[in-house]
N, C-alpha and C positions, 0 to 999 in steps of 0.2 A: 640547631638541627641541620642547617644548611651544609656545613662542612661534613658532618656525618653522612648526610644524604648523598653528597657527591661521592664519597668513598663507597657507599653501598651500591650506587649506580655503576661506578667503574667496575666493581666486582661482578655485576650482572651483565657486563659486556659493552657498556657505553664507553666512548672514547673522549678523553679530554680535548677540548677545542681551543678555548680562550679563557684565561683566568683574569677576571676583572675585580678580584677581591683586593682590598687594601689593608695594610697593617692596622689601621685605625678602626677596622670593623666592617664598614659597609662594603657592598659589592655583590657580584654574582659570578658564577662559573658557567660557561657555555660548554655543552657537551653535544656529542653526536650519537644518536641511537644506531643500532646495527645496520639500518637502512640508509644512514647518512643524514637523517633529519636532525636539525639543530634544536636544542631546548636549553633552558637556563634554570639554575637553582640559585635562589637568593639566600643570603645569610639571615638567620632569624633575629628578632629583636634582642633576645637574650645573648646571642653571640656578639652582636654589635655592641651591646652594653658592657659585656665582659672584656671586650677589646678596647674599651674606652671611647667608643664612637657614638 
């Protein structure tokens, strides 16, 4: 759900800030809301397992 949630939030006006996702599955994506506040979205367990992590 994490990767899908990042795409959804970007579509709602958030801006990508820092991508800390790894090819092996774990990680998080830092975004900025329209006011410049930073928040993060982590990959779900299912996404990590699907990526072999």
